VMD Tcl script that builds the backbone (N, CA, C; Angstrom):
set m [mol new atoms 486]
animate dup $m
set s [atomselect $m all]
$s set {name element resname resid chain x y z} {
  {N N MET 1 A 19.333 -31.959 -62.769}
  {CA C MET 1 A 20.737 -32.022 -62.507}
  {C C MET 1 A 20.948 -31.964 -61.009}
  {N N THR 2 A 21.897 -32.647 -60.492}
  {CA C THR 2 A 22.162 -32.700 -59.065}
  {C C THR 2 A 23.551 -32.167 -58.791}
  {N N SER 3 A 23.734 -31.817 -57.503}
  {CA C SER 3 A 25.063 -31.358 -57.084}
  {C C SER 3 A 25.438 -32.106 -55.824}
  {N N TRP 4 A 26.704 -32.148 -55.570}
  {CA C TRP 4 A 27.217 -32.847 -54.398}
  {C C TRP 4 A 27.503 -31.840 -53.303}
  {N N ASP 5 A 27.122 -32.211 -52.066}
  {CA C ASP 5 A 27.455 -31.317 -50.948}
  {C C ASP 5 A 28.671 -31.864 -50.225}
  {N N ALA 6 A 29.009 -31.262 -49.104}
  {CA C ALA 6 A 30.237 -31.622 -48.394}
  {C C ALA 6 A 30.202 -33.037 -47.845}
  {N N TYR 7 A 29.015 -33.587 -47.628}
  {CA C TYR 7 A 28.916 -34.919 -47.039}
  {C C TYR 7 A 28.678 -36.013 -48.079}
  {N N GLY 8 A 28.691 -35.652 -49.311}
  {CA C GLY 8 A 28.527 -36.624 -50.365}
  {C C GLY 8 A 27.088 -36.935 -50.687}
  {N N GLU 9 A 26.151 -36.145 -50.188}
  {CA C GLU 9 A 24.744 -36.381 -50.484}
  {C C GLU 9 A 24.355 -35.558 -51.698}
  {N N THR 10 A 23.382 -36.060 -52.376}
  {CA C THR 10 A 22.913 -35.322 -53.551}
  {C C THR 10 A 21.648 -34.566 -53.186}
  {N N ARG 11 A 21.498 -33.429 -53.813}
  {CA C ARG 11 A 20.287 -32.632 -53.625}
  {C C ARG 11 A 20.017 -31.885 -54.910}
  {N N PRO 12 A 18.771 -31.557 -55.163}
  {CA C PRO 12 A 18.469 -30.830 -56.401}
  {C C PRO 12 A 19.077 -29.435 -56.370}
  {N N ARG 13 A 19.457 -28.979 -57.575}
  {CA C ARG 13 A 20.025 -27.649 -57.679}
  {C C ARG 13 A 18.953 -26.612 -57.337}
  {N N GLY 14 A 19.298 -25.562 -56.602}
  {CA C GLY 14 A 18.354 -24.529 -56.183}
  {C C GLY 14 A 17.802 -24.766 -54.788}
  {N N CYS 15 A 17.940 -25.956 -54.236}
  {CA C CYS 15 A 17.515 -26.211 -52.863}
  {C C CYS 15 A 18.639 -25.801 -51.929}
  {N N ARG 16 A 18.290 -25.156 -50.874}
  {CA C ARG 16 A 19.321 -24.740 -49.939}
  {C C ARG 16 A 19.011 -25.304 -48.571}
  {N N ARG 17 A 20.017 -25.399 -47.750}
  {CA C ARG 17 A 19.851 -25.920 -46.396}
  {C C ARG 17 A 20.077 -24.784 -45.413}
  {N N GLY 18 A 19.368 -24.825 -44.258}
  {CA C GLY 18 A 19.555 -23.820 -43.222}
  {C C GLY 18 A 18.637 -22.625 -43.409}
  {N N LEU 19 A 18.856 -21.618 -42.566}
  {CA C LEU 19 A 18.035 -20.422 -42.573}
  {C C LEU 19 A 18.879 -19.218 -42.928}
  {N N SER 20 A 18.235 -18.275 -43.573}
  {CA C SER 20 A 18.961 -17.045 -43.885}
  {C C SER 20 A 18.914 -16.107 -42.681}
  {N N LEU 21 A 19.714 -15.082 -42.718}
  {CA C LEU 21 A 19.752 -14.103 -41.624}
  {C C LEU 21 A 18.417 -13.383 -41.495}
  {N N LEU 22 A 17.760 -13.105 -42.606}
  {CA C LEU 22 A 16.459 -12.435 -42.576}
  {C C LEU 22 A 15.409 -13.306 -41.887}
  {N N GLU 23 A 15.414 -14.593 -42.138}
  {CA C GLU 23 A 14.471 -15.487 -41.494}
  {C C GLU 23 A 14.720 -15.565 -39.989}
  {N N ILE 24 A 15.971 -15.577 -39.582}
  {CA C ILE 24 A 16.302 -15.610 -38.157}
  {C C ILE 24 A 15.850 -14.327 -37.468}
  {N N LEU 25 A 16.103 -13.167 -38.091}
  {CA C LEU 25 A 15.674 -11.894 -37.512}
  {C C LEU 25 A 14.154 -11.812 -37.419}
  {N N LEU 26 A 13.462 -12.292 -38.444}
  {CA C LEU 26 A 12.005 -12.287 -38.410}
  {C C LEU 26 A 11.480 -13.191 -37.301}
  {N N ALA 27 A 12.090 -14.322 -37.081}
  {CA C ALA 27 A 11.679 -15.219 -36.003}
  {C C ALA 27 A 11.918 -14.580 -34.640}
  {N N ILE 28 A 13.024 -13.858 -34.489}
  {CA C ILE 28 A 13.312 -13.175 -33.224}
  {C C ILE 28 A 12.279 -12.081 -32.953}
  {N N VAL 29 A 11.897 -11.328 -33.994}
  {CA C VAL 29 A 10.899 -10.265 -33.824}
  {C C VAL 29 A 9.553 -10.862 -33.422}
  {N N ILE 30 A 9.139 -11.927 -34.079}
  {CA C ILE 30 A 7.855 -12.563 -33.738}
  {C C ILE 30 A 7.906 -13.119 -32.319}
  {N N LEU 31 A 9.007 -13.723 -31.944}
  {CA C LEU 31 A 9.151 -14.265 -30.597}
  {C C LEU 31 A 9.146 -13.156 -29.540}
  {N N SER 32 A 9.781 -12.030 -29.861}
  {CA C SER 32 A 9.812 -10.929 -28.889}
  {C C SER 32 A 8.422 -10.340 -28.694}
  {N N PHE 33 A 7.613 -10.235 -29.765}
  {CA C PHE 33 A 6.245 -9.758 -29.594}
  {C C PHE 33 A 5.409 -10.741 -28.788}
  {N N GLY 34 A 5.728 -12.002 -28.856}
  {CA C GLY 34 A 5.032 -12.994 -28.044}
  {C C GLY 34 A 5.442 -12.943 -26.585}
  {N N LEU 35 A 6.701 -12.620 -26.305}
  {CA C LEU 35 A 7.195 -12.590 -24.928}
  {C C LEU 35 A 6.949 -11.251 -24.232}
  {N N LEU 36 A 6.684 -10.208 -24.994}
  {CA C LEU 36 A 6.481 -8.882 -24.402}
  {C C LEU 36 A 5.332 -8.856 -23.388}
  {N N PRO 37 A 4.157 -9.439 -23.658}
  {CA C PRO 37 A 3.104 -9.444 -22.629}
  {C C PRO 37 A 3.494 -10.220 -21.372}
  {N N ILE 38 A 4.295 -11.237 -21.519}
  {CA C ILE 38 A 4.728 -12.006 -20.348}
  {C C ILE 38 A 5.625 -11.148 -19.462}
  {N N PHE 39 A 6.554 -10.409 -20.059}
  {CA C PHE 39 A 7.422 -9.528 -19.274}
  {C C PHE 39 A 6.621 -8.407 -18.614}
  {N N ARG 40 A 5.622 -7.879 -19.321}
  {CA C ARG 40 A 4.775 -6.836 -18.747}
  {C C ARG 40 A 3.977 -7.393 -17.563}
  {N N LEU 41 A 3.507 -8.619 -17.688}
  {CA C LEU 41 A 2.766 -9.254 -16.607}
  {C C LEU 41 A 3.645 -9.453 -15.377}
  {N N VAL 42 A 4.893 -9.839 -15.566}
  {CA C VAL 42 A 5.818 -10.005 -14.444}
  {C C VAL 42 A 6.065 -8.657 -13.760}
  {N N SER 43 A 6.233 -7.612 -14.558}
  {CA C SER 43 A 6.458 -6.279 -13.986}
  {C C SER 43 A 5.244 -5.809 -13.193}
  {N N GLN 44 A 4.057 -6.003 -13.729}
  {CA C GLN 44 A 2.852 -5.581 -13.016}
  {C C GLN 44 A 2.627 -6.409 -11.756}
  {N N SER 45 A 2.960 -7.688 -11.807}
  {CA C SER 45 A 2.775 -8.514 -10.610}
  {C C SER 45 A 3.733 -8.088 -9.497}
  {N N ARG 46 A 4.927 -7.641 -9.850}
  {CA C ARG 46 A 5.850 -7.119 -8.828}
  {C C ARG 46 A 5.294 -5.855 -8.192}
  {N N GLN 47 A 4.704 -4.967 -8.996}
  {CA C GLN 47 A 4.134 -3.739 -8.453}
  {C C GLN 47 A 2.948 -4.044 -7.532}
  {N N VAL 48 A 2.100 -4.979 -7.934}
  {CA C VAL 48 A 0.949 -5.343 -7.119}
  {C C VAL 48 A 1.405 -5.988 -5.816}
  {N N MET 49 A 2.426 -6.830 -5.896}
  {CA C MET 49 A 2.938 -7.483 -4.697}
  {C C MET 49 A 3.544 -6.451 -3.741}
  {N N TYR 50 A 4.295 -5.476 -4.272}
  {CA C TYR 50 A 4.888 -4.436 -3.429}
  {C C TYR 50 A 3.793 -3.621 -2.749}
  {N N ARG 51 A 2.762 -3.272 -3.508}
  {CA C ARG 51 A 1.678 -2.480 -2.930}
  {C C ARG 51 A 0.929 -3.269 -1.859}
  {N N SER 52 A 0.689 -4.558 -2.091}
  {CA C SER 52 A -0.037 -5.340 -1.100}
  {C C SER 52 A 0.788 -5.525 0.172}
  {N N VAL 53 A 2.093 -5.698 0.044}
  {CA C VAL 53 A 2.950 -5.802 1.228}
  {C C VAL 53 A 2.936 -4.478 1.998}
  {N N LEU 54 A 2.998 -3.370 1.259}
  {CA C LEU 54 A 2.971 -2.051 1.891}
  {C C LEU 54 A 1.634 -1.823 2.595}
  {N N GLU 55 A 0.532 -2.234 1.981}
  {CA C GLU 55 A -0.780 -2.070 2.611}
  {C C GLU 55 A -0.921 -2.956 3.846}
  {N N MET 56 A -0.365 -4.166 3.799}
  {CA C MET 56 A -0.430 -5.045 4.975}
  {C C MET 56 A 0.362 -4.456 6.137}
  {N N LYS 57 A 1.562 -3.932 5.855}
  {CA C LYS 57 A 2.345 -3.296 6.916}
  {C C LYS 57 A 1.621 -2.077 7.464}
  {N N ALA 58 A 1.042 -1.265 6.569}
  {CA C ALA 58 A 0.322 -0.062 7.004}
  {C C ALA 58 A -0.897 -0.421 7.840}
  {N N MET 59 A -1.587 -1.486 7.467}
  {CA C MET 59 A -2.756 -1.914 8.242}
  {C C MET 59 A -2.341 -2.383 9.629}
  {N N ALA 60 A -1.241 -3.116 9.718}
  {CA C ALA 60 A -0.761 -3.578 11.029}
  {C C ALA 60 A -0.345 -2.402 11.901}
  {N N VAL 61 A 0.335 -1.428 11.303}
  {CA C VAL 61 A 0.796 -0.256 12.054}
  {C C VAL 61 A -0.405 0.580 12.516}
  {N N ALA 62 A -1.378 0.778 11.638}
  {CA C ALA 62 A -2.549 1.588 11.986}
  {C C ALA 62 A -3.406 0.899 13.041}
  {N N SER 63 A -3.607 -0.392 12.908}
  {CA C SER 63 A -4.444 -1.083 13.893}
  {C C SER 63 A -3.766 -1.163 15.257}
  {N N SER 64 A -2.439 -1.243 15.283}
  {CA C SER 64 A -1.761 -1.242 16.584}
  {C C SER 64 A -1.917 0.099 17.290}
  {N N LEU 65 A -1.870 1.186 16.544}
  {CA C LEU 65 A -2.070 2.500 17.155}
  {C C LEU 65 A -3.537 2.698 17.551}
  {N N MET 66 A -4.451 2.168 16.755}
  {CA C MET 66 A -5.864 2.268 17.115}
  {C C MET 66 A -6.148 1.476 18.390}
  {N N ASP 67 A -5.511 0.332 18.550}
  {CA C ASP 67 A -5.646 -0.433 19.792}
  {C C ASP 67 A -5.110 0.348 20.985}
  {N N ALA 68 A -3.996 1.047 20.791}
  {CA C ALA 68 A -3.448 1.875 21.874}
  {C C ALA 68 A -4.412 2.998 22.230}
  {N N LEU 69 A -5.102 3.562 21.225}
  {CA C LEU 69 A -6.092 4.602 21.513}
  {C C LEU 69 A -7.285 4.034 22.261}
  {N N HIS 70 A -7.687 2.826 21.959}
  {CA C HIS 70 A -8.816 2.206 22.669}
  {C C HIS 70 A -8.457 1.864 24.111}
  {N N ARG 71 A -7.192 1.543 24.364}
  {CA C ARG 71 A -6.767 1.222 25.724}
  {C C ARG 71 A -6.501 2.465 26.562}
  {N N ALA 72 A -6.415 3.613 25.938}
  {CA C ALA 72 A -6.101 4.847 26.661}
  {C C ALA 72 A -7.268 5.245 27.566}
  {N N PRO 73 A -6.966 5.873 28.690}
  {CA C PRO 73 A -8.042 6.356 29.572}
  {C C PRO 73 A -8.872 7.430 28.874}
  {N N GLY 74 A -10.131 7.466 29.210}
  {CA C GLY 74 A -11.038 8.423 28.591}
  {C C GLY 74 A -10.679 9.868 28.870}
  {N N GLN 75 A -10.113 10.149 30.070}
  {CA C GLN 75 A -9.742 11.527 30.398}
  {C C GLN 75 A -8.637 12.037 29.471}
  {N N VAL 76 A -7.743 11.144 29.076}
  {CA C VAL 76 A -6.655 11.553 28.180}
  {C C VAL 76 A -7.213 11.878 26.797}
  {N N LEU 77 A -8.103 11.031 26.288}
  {CA C LEU 77 A -8.675 11.273 24.960}
  {C C LEU 77 A -9.577 12.498 24.947}
  {N N ALA 78 A -10.247 12.780 26.062}
  {CA C ALA 78 A -11.138 13.939 26.111}
  {C C ALA 78 A -10.368 15.246 25.992}
  {N N ARG 79 A -9.098 15.252 26.369}
  {CA C ARG 79 A -8.281 16.471 26.283}
  {C C ARG 79 A -7.527 16.596 24.961}
  {N N PHE 80 A -7.719 15.674 24.023}
  {CA C PHE 80 A -7.031 15.753 22.734}
  {C C PHE 80 A -7.560 16.931 21.931}
  {N N PRO 81 A -6.674 17.666 21.290}
  {CA C PRO 81 A -7.156 18.724 20.395}
  {C C PRO 81 A -7.660 18.112 19.088}
  {N N THR 82 A -8.516 18.838 18.402}
  {CA C THR 82 A -9.062 18.352 17.138}
  {C C THR 82 A -8.134 18.767 15.994}
  {N N THR 83 A -6.914 18.328 16.061}
  {CA C THR 83 A -5.943 18.574 14.995}
  {C C THR 83 A -5.178 17.276 14.747}
  {N N ASP 84 A -4.449 17.250 13.657}
  {CA C ASP 84 A -3.626 16.080 13.364}
  {C C ASP 84 A -2.417 16.061 14.281}
  {N N LEU 85 A -2.178 14.921 14.905}
  {CA C LEU 85 A -1.032 14.762 15.794}
  {C C LEU 85 A -0.129 13.666 15.261}
  {N N ALA 86 A 1.161 13.931 15.246}
  {CA C ALA 86 A 2.132 12.912 14.836}
  {C C ALA 86 A 2.337 11.934 15.994}
  {N N GLU 87 A 3.066 10.859 15.715}
  {CA C GLU 87 A 3.266 9.804 16.719}
  {C C GLU 87 A 3.948 10.327 17.979}
  {N N ASP 88 A 4.944 11.194 17.828}
  {CA C ASP 88 A 5.644 11.691 19.009}
  {C C ASP 88 A 4.741 12.588 19.864}
  {N N GLU 89 A 3.826 13.334 19.233}
  {CA C GLU 89 A 2.889 14.156 19.987}
  {C C GLU 89 A 1.873 13.287 20.727}
  {N N VAL 90 A 1.490 12.164 20.121}
  {CA C VAL 90 A 0.567 11.233 20.783}
  {C C VAL 90 A 1.256 10.616 21.996}
  {N N ALA 91 A 2.528 10.253 21.845}
  {CA C ALA 91 A 3.285 9.678 22.963}
  {C C ALA 91 A 3.456 10.704 24.081}
  {N N ALA 92 A 3.602 11.982 23.732}
  {CA C ALA 92 A 3.747 13.023 24.747}
  {C C ALA 92 A 2.455 13.223 25.543}
  {N N ARG 93 A 1.325 12.831 24.991}
  {CA C ARG 93 A 0.044 12.976 25.688}
  {C C ARG 93 A -0.307 11.754 26.522}
  {N N GLY 94 A 0.608 10.789 26.621}
  {CA C GLY 94 A 0.395 9.661 27.510}
  {C C GLY 94 A -0.007 8.367 26.837}
  {N N ILE 95 A -0.207 8.365 25.544}
  {CA C ILE 95 A -0.555 7.139 24.824}
  {C C ILE 95 A 0.714 6.612 24.181}
  {N N VAL 96 A 1.094 5.431 24.582}
  {CA C VAL 96 A 2.349 4.869 24.077}
  {C C VAL 96 A 2.025 3.976 22.873}
  {N N PRO 97 A 2.317 4.467 21.682}
  {CA C PRO 97 A 2.077 3.625 20.509}
  {C C PRO 97 A 3.166 2.563 20.387}
  {N N PRO 98 A 2.876 1.467 19.710}
  {CA C PRO 98 A 3.918 0.461 19.477}
  {C C PRO 98 A 5.069 1.048 18.675}
  {N N ALA 99 A 6.133 0.298 18.571}
  {CA C ALA 99 A 7.342 0.779 17.908}
  {C C ALA 99 A 7.014 1.305 16.513}
  {N N PRO 100 A 7.437 2.526 16.212}
  {CA C PRO 100 A 7.108 3.105 14.911}
  {C C PRO 100 A 7.981 2.536 13.804}
  {N N ASP 101 A 7.452 2.569 12.618}
  {CA C ASP 101 A 8.187 2.209 11.412}
  {C C ASP 101 A 8.631 3.523 10.767}
  {N N PRO 102 A 9.931 3.720 10.531}
  {CA C PRO 102 A 10.365 5.019 10.000}
  {C C PRO 102 A 9.826 5.316 8.606}
  {N N TYR 103 A 9.435 4.283 7.861}
  {CA C TYR 103 A 8.928 4.511 6.509}
  {C C TYR 103 A 7.402 4.570 6.448}
  {N N LEU 104 A 6.744 4.371 7.597}
  {CA C LEU 104 A 5.283 4.431 7.642}
  {C C LEU 104 A 4.841 5.323 8.799}
  {N N PRO 105 A 4.965 6.640 8.652}
  {CA C PRO 105 A 4.545 7.528 9.744}
  {C C PRO 105 A 3.021 7.531 9.889}
  {N N ARG 106 A 2.583 7.654 11.160}
  {CA C ARG 106 A 1.160 7.650 11.484}
  {C C ARG 106 A 0.741 9.023 11.971}
  {N N VAL 107 A -0.458 9.407 11.603}
  {CA C VAL 107 A -1.036 10.673 12.051}
  {C C VAL 107 A -2.374 10.350 12.691}
  {N N VAL 108 A -2.599 10.895 13.886}
  {CA C VAL 108 A -3.815 10.623 14.658}
  {C C VAL 108 A -4.648 11.895 14.724}
  {N N THR 109 A -5.957 11.728 14.533}
  {CA C THR 109 A -6.908 12.817 14.722}
  {C C THR 109 A -8.019 12.307 15.623}
  {N N VAL 110 A -8.277 13.031 16.703}
  {CA C VAL 110 A -9.395 12.707 17.598}
  {C C VAL 110 A -10.354 13.880 17.516}
  {N N ARG 111 A -11.570 13.578 17.089}
  {CA C ARG 111 A -12.563 14.630 16.878}
  {C C ARG 111 A -13.741 14.391 17.809}
  {N N HIS 112 A -14.191 15.421 18.487}
  {CA C HIS 112 A -15.341 15.343 19.382}
  {C C HIS 112 A -16.612 15.484 18.540}
  {N N LEU 113 A -17.429 14.426 18.512}
  {CA C LEU 113 A -18.641 14.476 17.701}
  {C C LEU 113 A -19.786 15.175 18.415}
  {N N ASN 114 A -19.817 15.082 19.720}
  {CA C ASN 114 A -20.870 15.782 20.459}
  {C C ASN 114 A -20.367 16.097 21.862}
  {N N ASP 115 A -21.095 16.951 22.516}
  {CA C ASP 115 A -20.793 17.298 23.907}
  {C C ASP 115 A -22.116 17.269 24.665}
  {N N PRO 116 A -22.347 16.214 25.461}
  {CA C PRO 116 A -23.654 16.097 26.124}
  {C C PRO 116 A -23.905 17.139 27.198}
  {N N SER 117 A -22.929 17.991 27.489}
  {CA C SER 117 A -23.191 19.052 28.464}
  {C C SER 117 A -23.994 20.185 27.827}
  {N N LEU 118 A -24.021 20.235 26.503}
  {CA C LEU 118 A -24.834 21.245 25.833}
  {C C LEU 118 A -26.303 20.820 25.866}
  {N N PRO 119 A -27.229 21.773 26.041}
  {CA C PRO 119 A -28.644 21.395 26.199}
  {C C PRO 119 A -29.227 20.647 25.002}
  {N N ARG 120 A -28.869 21.032 23.792}
  {CA C ARG 120 A -29.494 20.398 22.628}
  {C C ARG 120 A -28.990 18.977 22.413}
  {N N GLU 121 A -27.817 18.645 22.927}
  {CA C GLU 121 A -27.277 17.309 22.724}
  {C C GLU 121 A -27.469 16.412 23.943}
  {N N ARG 122 A -27.973 16.936 25.009}
  {CA C ARG 122 A -28.160 16.141 26.212}
  {C C ARG 122 A -29.210 15.053 25.998}
  {N N PHE 123 A -30.213 15.347 25.172}
  {CA C PHE 123 A -31.279 14.373 24.946}
  {C C PHE 123 A -30.963 13.428 23.791}
  {N N SER 124 A -30.156 13.859 22.839}
  {CA C SER 124 A -29.842 12.979 21.706}
  {C C SER 124 A -28.853 11.894 22.097}
  {N N ASN 125 A -27.971 12.187 23.058}
  {CA C ASN 125 A -27.016 11.180 23.523}
  {C C ASN 125 A -26.817 11.349 25.021}
  {N N PRO 126 A -27.605 10.659 25.821}
  {CA C PRO 126 A -27.457 10.803 27.271}
  {C C PRO 126 A -26.325 9.948 27.840}
  {N N PHE 127 A -25.616 9.189 27.007}
  {CA C PHE 127 A -24.620 8.239 27.502}
  {C C PHE 127 A -23.242 8.835 27.712}
  {N N GLY 128 A -22.944 9.917 27.093}
  {CA C GLY 128 A -21.624 10.512 27.248}
  {C C GLY 128 A -21.102 11.094 25.941}
  {N N GLN 129 A -19.871 11.451 25.977}
  {CA C GLN 129 A -19.249 12.095 24.834}
  {C C GLN 129 A -18.815 11.050 23.810}
  {N N ILE 130 A -18.977 11.365 22.532}
  {CA C ILE 130 A -18.582 10.463 21.453}
  {C C ILE 130 A -17.370 11.072 20.758}
  {N N LEU 131 A -16.328 10.261 20.610}
  {CA C LEU 131 A -15.117 10.690 19.914}
  {C C LEU 131 A -14.947 9.857 18.651}
  {N N GLU 132 A -14.518 10.512 17.595}
  {CA C GLU 132 A -14.143 9.803 16.370}
  {C C GLU 132 A -12.622 9.815 16.299}
  {N N MET 133 A -12.027 8.627 16.278}
  {CA C MET 133 A -10.565 8.506 16.214}
  {C C MET 133 A -10.184 8.078 14.799}
  {N N THR 134 A -9.238 8.785 14.220}
  {CA C THR 134 A -8.772 8.484 12.871}
  {C C THR 134 A -7.265 8.302 12.906}
  {N N VAL 135 A -6.801 7.214 12.325}
  {CA C VAL 135 A -5.364 6.956 12.183}
  {C C VAL 135 A -5.077 6.864 10.692}
  {N N ARG 136 A -4.206 7.741 10.212}
  {CA C ARG 136 A -3.834 7.757 8.796}
  {C C ARG 136 A -2.358 7.392 8.674}
  {N N VAL 137 A -2.056 6.440 7.805}
  {CA C VAL 137 A -0.679 5.996 7.584}
  {C C VAL 137 A -0.265 6.428 6.187}
  {N N THR 138 A 0.868 7.117 6.116}
  {CA C THR 138 A 1.409 7.545 4.823}
  {C C THR 138 A 2.729 6.828 4.576}
  {N N SER 139 A 3.216 6.932 3.367}
  {CA C SER 139 A 4.481 6.296 3.019}
  {C C SER 139 A 5.577 7.356 2.971}
  {N N ALA 140 A 6.674 7.060 3.642}
  {CA C ALA 140 A 7.826 7.956 3.620}
  {C C ALA 140 A 9.023 7.274 2.961}
  {N N ALA 141 A 8.788 6.163 2.269}
  {CA C ALA 141 A 9.883 5.447 1.607}
  {C C ALA 141 A 10.327 6.250 0.393}
  {N N PRO 142 A 11.584 6.686 0.362}
  {CA C PRO 142 A 12.040 7.499 -0.763}
  {C C PRO 142 A 12.183 6.653 -2.023}
  {N N GLY 143 A 11.923 7.297 -3.150}
  {CA C GLY 143 A 12.120 6.637 -4.436}
  {C C GLY 143 A 11.011 5.699 -4.841}
  {N N THR 144 A 9.885 5.704 -4.144}
  {CA C THR 144 A 8.775 4.848 -4.530}
  {C C THR 144 A 7.629 5.703 -5.049}
  {N N ALA 145 A 6.690 5.063 -5.692}
  {CA C ALA 145 A 5.542 5.785 -6.238}
  {C C ALA 145 A 4.580 6.228 -5.143}
  {N N TYR 146 A 4.723 5.678 -3.939}
  {CA C TYR 146 A 3.802 5.979 -2.852}
  {C C TYR 146 A 4.371 6.995 -1.873}
  {N N HIS 147 A 5.484 7.607 -2.184}
  {CA C HIS 147 A 6.142 8.535 -1.266}
  {C C HIS 147 A 5.231 9.730 -0.991}
  {N N GLY 148 A 4.905 9.918 0.284}
  {CA C GLY 148 A 4.091 11.056 0.697}
  {C C GLY 148 A 2.599 10.855 0.515}
  {N N ARG 149 A 2.176 9.728 -0.008}
  {CA C ARG 149 A 0.754 9.480 -0.224}
  {C C ARG 149 A 0.177 8.668 0.928}
  {N N SER 150 A -1.092 8.882 1.166}
  {CA C SER 150 A -1.777 8.130 2.209}
  {C C SER 150 A -2.022 6.705 1.721}
  {N N ILE 151 A -1.685 5.734 2.573}
  {CA C ILE 151 A -1.860 4.339 2.200}
  {C C ILE 151 A -3.182 3.816 2.747}
  {N N ILE 152 A -3.428 4.078 4.025}
  {CA C ILE 152 A -4.632 3.543 4.654}
  {C C ILE 152 A -5.115 4.519 5.719}
  {N N THR 153 A -6.417 4.547 5.929}
  {CA C THR 153 A -7.023 5.380 6.965}
  {C C THR 153 A -8.020 4.526 7.739}
  {N N LEU 154 A -7.851 4.468 9.054}
  {CA C LEU 154 A -8.776 3.749 9.930}
  {C C LEU 154 A -9.576 4.761 10.735}
  {N N ARG 155 A -10.888 4.534 10.819}
  {CA C ARG 155 A -11.752 5.390 11.632}
  {C C ARG 155 A -12.539 4.507 12.585}
  {N N ASP 156 A -12.692 4.988 13.803}
  {CA C ASP 156 A -13.480 4.273 14.793}
  {C C ASP 156 A -14.046 5.302 15.766}
  {N N ILE 157 A -15.098 4.922 16.482}
  {CA C ILE 157 A -15.659 5.831 17.475}
  {C C ILE 157 A -15.517 5.209 18.857}
  {N N ARG 158 A -15.566 6.084 19.846}
  {CA C ARG 158 A -15.468 5.633 21.237}
  {C C ARG 158 A -16.373 6.506 22.076}
  {N N TYR 159 A -17.131 5.857 22.955}
  {CA C TYR 159 A -17.988 6.574 23.890}
  {C C TYR 159 A -17.197 6.809 25.172}
  {N N LEU 160 A -17.227 8.039 25.655}
  {CA C LEU 160 A -16.584 8.381 26.915}
  {C C LEU 160 A -17.662 8.589 27.960}
  {N N ASP 161 A -17.575 7.857 29.023}
  {CA C ASP 161 A -18.537 8.015 30.122}
  {C C ASP 161 A -18.106 9.174 30.978}
  {N N ARG 162 A -19.030 9.970 31.368}
  {CA C ARG 162 A -18.691 11.111 32.232}
  {C C ARG 162 A -18.960 10.778 33.654}
}
mol reanalyze $m
mol bondsrecalc $m
mol representation Tube
mol addrep $m
């Protein structure tokens, strides 16, 4: 037996056209499970991109301060205390660092590795005093996952001629 639809076409009884609400909801659920990894990937790529930009800025800031330490006279570095110094304390000691970034503070440590005036070290290093310079960059950007954490640390040595 056949029935007539609104357009005058015949179709067998019991056949229906279109989708039910349950089928539409099931399709949406399956589609959302398929799209969920894509959204997670976009979120993770944003985090990785933010971290890489932050590391690039920190590397530029740290290397500029390390260059300023290398250009500094040896007499100035020889009088550095073996403690962590902030950027303003470094500037007060005569080393002018490049323009600071307020969200990337730098901390400088100059450590004396040897003193050739001592008898036991006079023969191990007759060339002069060796200093280890460390520049550590932390993040001060509020509301980020890196707030207060160290981003990058640069270490280098310098020989001071006496």
